[in-house]
N, C-alpha and C positions, 0 to 999 in steps of 0.2 A: 699381735700387730706386726706388720712388715715395714721395715724402713727401707726406702728406696734411695739408692745413691744417685747423686746428680749425674754421674757418668753414664747411668743407664737411661736417663731421661733426655738428654740433649747432647749435642756436639757443638763446639768442642767441650771436652770434659772439664768444666769449671763450674763452680757454684753460682747459682743465679743471684740476682740482686735481692737483698733482704733475707737471704738464707744464711743462717749463722754457720761460721766455720767450725768444724768439729775436730776433735783430736784424732790421732791415728787409731786409737782404740775404738772411738766412735765410728770412724770410717770403716773399720773392719766389721763392726757390728751391723753396718748398713748392708752388708753383703749377705746377711743371714735372714732366713725366714723361719719363724717359729710355727711349728705344727705339732699335733699330738704325737708322742713317741714313747719309747720304752724307758727313758732315763728317769731319774728320781723326781724331777720336776714335772713329769707328765708331758713334756714337750720334746721335740726333736728338731735340731737345727738343720735346715735344708739350704745348702749353698746354691746360689743362682749365678748365672754368667752375666756380668755387667754389660758385656758387649752385645748381648741378645735379650732385649726387653720384651720379646714376644710372649713371655710367660704370663704377662698381665694384659688384660683386655682394656680397651678405652673406658668402658663403663666403670671398671674397678679402679682405674687410675683417677677418674673424676671423683669418685666417692672417697678415695684415699686422700687426695689433696684437699677436698672439702672438709675432711675431718681433722686435718693437721694444718694449723694456721701458719706453721713455719714453712710450708711448701706451697704457699699461695702464688709464688712467683715462678714456679716450675712449669715446664711445658714438655710435650713429647711430639715426635714426628709420627705420622701415620700414612700408610699406603692403603689404597682402596683394594679390597678383596672381593667385593660384590656390590650390588646396587646400594645397599645400606649397611655393608659390612666392612670393617676396617681392622687393621692390626698395627700395633705399635712396633716401630722399627728404629734401629739406630740411624744416625745421620748418613752413614756411609751406604745404607741400603735404600734410601728413598728413591722414588721415581721422579726424576727432575721435571718431567712434563706434567705430572699429576700427583701431588702429595698434599698433606694437611698438617697443620699444627693445632694441638689442643691444649688449652690451659683453663684456669678457673674463669677467665674472662670470656672465652668463646672458642670457636673453631674457625680457622682461616684456611681457605682452599686456594692452592696455587695450581693453576692449569694453563700451560702454554703461555706463561708470562702474564696472565690475568689473575687478579686476586678477588676473592669473594669471602666476605666475613659473615658469620652467623652466630647469634648469641647462644651461649651454652645451654640455657633453658630450652630454647627452640630446638637445638640439636638433640637434646635429651628427649624432648617430646617426639621428634621424628623417629628416634631410635625406638622408643616405646611403642609407637603406632606400628612401626615396621615389625616388631616382635609379635604384636597381637595379630597383625595381618597374616604373617606366615604360619600362625597357628590355626587359621581357617582351613578346613579339610581340602578345599580346592587348591590353595597355594601350597599347602603342606605336601600334597601328593603330586604337585605339578611336575616336578623333576622326573618322578617315576613315570608319570603319564607321558611326558615328552619323550623319554627314552623308549617307552613301549611304542609310541606312535612312530618314532623314527625307525625302530626295529621292524614294525609292521609294514611300513612303507617300503623299506629295503627288501623284506621278504616278498612282498607283493610284486615289486619290480623284478626280482629274481624269477618268480614264477611266471610272470608275463614274458620275460625274455626266454625262459625255457620253453614255454608254450609256443612262442614265436619261432624258435629254432625247430621245434618238433613239427609245426605246421608247414614251415618252409621245406622240411625234409620229406614229409609224408603226404601233404595235401595235394591231390592231383590237380586241383584248379590253379595251383601256383607253379606247377611244373610246365615250363614253356613248351615241351614236346608233347606231353600227354594232355594238356589243356585243350588244344585244338581238336584232338581226337575225341575227347570227352564231350565237347560241345556238339560235334557232328553226330556222335552216337545218340546223344540226348535229343537232338533234333529229329532223327529218324524214329526214335521211340515215341516222341510226342506225336509224330505224324500218324503212327499206327494206332495210338491209343484212342483216336476218334473214329476208327472204322466201325461200320455196322455189319455184323455177320449175318443178319437176316434182312432180306429185301422184300418188303410187303408193299405192293403197289396199291395206292388208295383208289385207283381207277380200274382195278382188276378184281373180278369175282372168281375165286379159285374153287375148283373141285379139290377134294382132299389129296388125291393122287397127284394132281397138277402142282399143288402147293409143295408137296414133298420133293418132287423132281426139280422145281424151281429153286428151292433152298439148297439142294444138293449141288446144283450148278453154281450157285453163288458161293457156297462154302468152298468148293474146289478152286474157284478163281481167287478167293481171298487167301487160301493157303499158298497158292503159287506166288501171289504178291508178297505175302509174309516171308516166304523163302528168299525172295529177291532182297528184301530189306535185311534179312539175317545175313546173307552173303555180303552185303555192303558193310554191315557192322563188323563182320569177321575180317574183311580185307583192311578196313580202317584200323582195327586192333592190331593186326599183324604188322602193318607198316609202322605204326607208332611205337610198338614194343621193340621192333628191330632197331629203329632209330634211337630210341631211348637207351637201350643196352649198349649200342655202339658208342654213343656220346659219353656214357658213363665210364666205359672202359678206357676211352681215349683221355678223358679227364683225369683218370687215375694212372695214366701211363701205360696202358695195355692196348693201345690202338694198333693200327697197321704200321709196321716199321719195315725198313729195308732189311734184306737178308743178313747183312753184316751186323746191323744193330741187334737183330734177333739173336744171332749167335753169341754176341757179347753179353746180352741180357741172360741168355741161357747159362753162360759160364759163371755169371755173377750170382744168379739165383740158385745154381746147383741143380740137384736132381729134379726132374719133372715127373709128373704123374703119368704112368704108362697108360692108364685108362682114361686120361683126360684129354686125349687127342692132341698131345704136345703142349698142353697148357700147364703152367706152373701151379703149385699149390696156392700161391698168393693170388694168381689170376682167377683160379677157380673159386676161392673164397670171396673175391670181389664180385665175381659173376653171380654167386649165390645171393649176395646182399641185394643186388639190383633185381634179380629174378624174384625174390620175395616180394618186392614192391610191385613188380609187373604182374605177378600172380594175383595180388590183391586188386590191382586195377582191372584185370580181366574179370575177376569175380564181381566187382562193383558194376561193371557194364552188364554182366549177366543179371544182376538184380534190377537194373534199369529196364532191361528187356522183359524180364518176368513181370515187373510192375506194369509195363505198358500193355502186356497181354491181359493182365487182370483188369486194367481200366477198360480195355477194349470189350471184354466180355460184359462188364458191368454197364458199359455204354449201350451195348446191344440190348441187354435186358431192360434198361430204362427207356429205350426207344420203343420197344414192344409194349411196355406199360403205357407210354404216351398214346400209342395207337388205340389201346383198349379204353383209356380214359377219355379220348375224344369221342368214342361211341357212347360212353356212359353219360357224357354231358349233353348229348343230343336229346331233344324232346322226342318222346315216343309218338311217332306219327306214321303208322303203317300205311303203305300205299294201297290203293285199289289195284285192280287188275292192271299189270304192266304189259301192255301190248308189245309184241316184239320179243317176248321171252326174257331170259336172264340178262340179255344185253341191253335192256332199256336203261335210260339215264335216270338218276335220282336227283331230286332238287338239291341244288348246291354243288353239283359236280362230283360228290363223293359217293362211292358205292360201298356196299358191304364186301367183306373179303371171303366169306365162305358160303357155299350153297348147301342147304340141308333139305332133303326130301321128307315130306310128311306122308307116311304110308298108312293105309287103313287095313286092319286085320280084324278077325272075329273077336280077338281078345282085347282090342283097343288100338290106340294110335302108336306108331313106331317111327322114330327118326332114323334116316340113313344119310350120312353116317351118324353114329351116336355122338352125343356131346362129349362123353369120356374119350372117345377115339380122337376127336379134334384136339382136345386138351393134351392128350398123350403125344400127339404129333408136335404140338408147340413146345412141350417140354423136351421132347426128343431132339428137336432142331437146336434148341439152346444147348443141350447136353452134347450133341454131336459137334456143334461149332466149338465149344470149349475143348473137347477132346482133340479136335483137329489142330487148333492153334497151340495147344500145350504140348504137342509132340515134338517140338523143335529140339535139336541136340544142344547140350550144354557146351559153351565155348571151351571150357577147360578140358572137356573130353575129346576135343578135336585134335587130330594128330598134328596139325600145323603148329599148335601151341606147345608141343612137347619140349622144344628147346628152352622154354621158360619155366616149365614145371619139373623137368628131369633133374636139374641140379639140386632142387630141394628134396626130391624123392630119394636121392642117394643118401641123404642124412635122416630120412624119415620125418622131415619137417614140412612136407607138402601139405597144403590144405586138403581136407577130405573132399574128394570128388563126389562122394555119395551125397554130400550136402548140396552140391550143385545140381544133382540129378534127382532131387526130391520130386515127388509126384505133384507137379504143378496143377494138374487137374483136380487133385484132392484139396490142395491149398485154396484154390479159387472157389471150389464148390462149397467149402466150409467157411468161406468169408462171410462175416455177419451181414455186410451190405448186400452181397449177392443173394444170400438166403432171404433177406427181407424183400428184395425185388421179386424173387421167385414166388414168395408167398403172396405178394400183392397181385402179381400176374394171375395166379390161380384164382384169387378172390374176385378180381375183376371179370375174369372169363366166366366163372360160375354165375355171377350176377347177370352178365349179358345173355348167357344161355337160359337163365331163369326167365328172362323176358319172353323168349321163344316158347318155352313150356307154358307160361301163363297165357300167351296168345293162342296156342294150340288147344288149350283147355276148352275154348269156345267151339271146338269141332267134336267134342265127345258125344254130342247127341246124334252125330252122323253114324256113330258106331251102332247105336240102337236101330237107326233106320236101315243100315246095311244088313244087320242080322235079321231084321224083320222081313226085308225084301228078299234076302237069300232063302228064307224059309218058305216063301211063296213059290210053289212048284208049277201049278197050272191054274190060270185064272178061270178056265171053264169049269173046273172042279170047285174052286174056292167060291165063285160067285154063281154057282148053279141055281141056288134057291134064293138069291138075293133080290131084294125089292129095288124099285127104281131109285128110291132115295139113297139106298146103300151104294148103288152104282155112282150116283151123283156125288156123294160124300167121298168115295174112294178116288174118283177122278180129280176132285178138288184137292185132296190130300197129296196125290202123286204129282199133281201140277205144282203145288207149293214146294214139294221136295226138290223138283227139278229147278225151280227158281232159286231155292236156297243153295243148291249145289253150284249153280252158275255164279252166284254171288260170292262164292268163296274167293274167286280170283286165282289165276294160275300161279303167280308168285307174289310174295309180300316181303319187303325189306324191313327187318327188325334189328336195328343196330348193326352189330358185326355180321349178322347172318341174313341170308336171303332164303326165305322159306318157300320151297317149291311144292305146290299142292296139285300139280298136273296129274300125277298117277292116282292120287286119291280121288280126284274128280272122275277120272276114267273108271275107277273101280266102282264108284257110286253109280 
């Protein structure tokens, strides 16, 4: 058992009412606490400081005075150390604005001159409920969770601030000088992305040679227009890069200065680089920093330009596919004889785009030009258009941009120009979307030409007629011994053939193609 002296429990250090006065021996024994130890009695005396009663908790104090009737009139001072956590303190250490007294009768709370009393059993019940609550995993781990949450929020804020600084330093859209140039270049690239490199007039029926010449002329004009756009982008890049580099150097104290200021700076900075055109090492290092950013900017504009060309080629292929699909969706309604030749108008104002001759030979029917030849011309036009627009020079390879790439090349830190000069033709040709469009174009064309073949199959019997009539050498010999009925049947037969030949019609529009049968009629 531990005897607690009154000096530890309250101030001033006098015995409370009803507490018997002890002798000096007893007073000294009150300062001792018995605990297991190595002495003969199995206990060890531990001396405690009477001026610091924090070694005993409020719950132990309550239990102690409840078990000792002689201490029922004693009380202690407490300070709050948590929501439901308290510590016993001497009178000299109490918080005058917020402290408590605890005794066997109850707990009194003094807060800013106001007093609140609570029965001891109720206070003990609250303490027990608090102890059970803090043993719940959520409340037990709350402090660690809160610390982790605060740490996580702080780390997230640091990352956001770091990213913000990085974006402000490197994002071209936030650069006041480069932002305008970037928007202008993007506008020009968007403009060319909608160009159509093939011009197929829906009101024109082409011969194959005429179609090739027409597309060559269109392609040549588009390349000239594209070159003009490329020059505009280059001039915009040069202007913005020069201004950005000049502003950056002036901001870092390397702008244009009077001669006297330059000589003073030279004396301060010491030796200058002989190969640097009179620039100090510090100025060259500063220039390299900005040139690295400007090189990336030029590279990004090159990507925008290449992407615009890729979109232009895909747009051209999609427009050609739309033309073919429009003929696929038409109802097959071949015209009868179109008087006036290939220039005759078709119902609806839309005409086929290619003329094909159907020729009659001993071996069968033949088309001129062949369907494969027209398909190869279409594929060749797309391929030549892609090759023409993908031949533009890379911006980083232009000599005018050397001032921005040379400082990096001196240290071997320049971006690889070979990457900028990659085969754009090969990249676009291998693009999955472009390959899909090319496959659909071939498929649609084969279907449209298949309709012409199916329609021409109805002329196969004329091949037999042609071979039979070609074998007829002299009617006087063939019909020398013929009867009158045989003459009559032969005349009726040849008359029917003439009518069938005239019924063929000189031209027939079948979707994308205009089938010209004039020479076949003449042959028959």
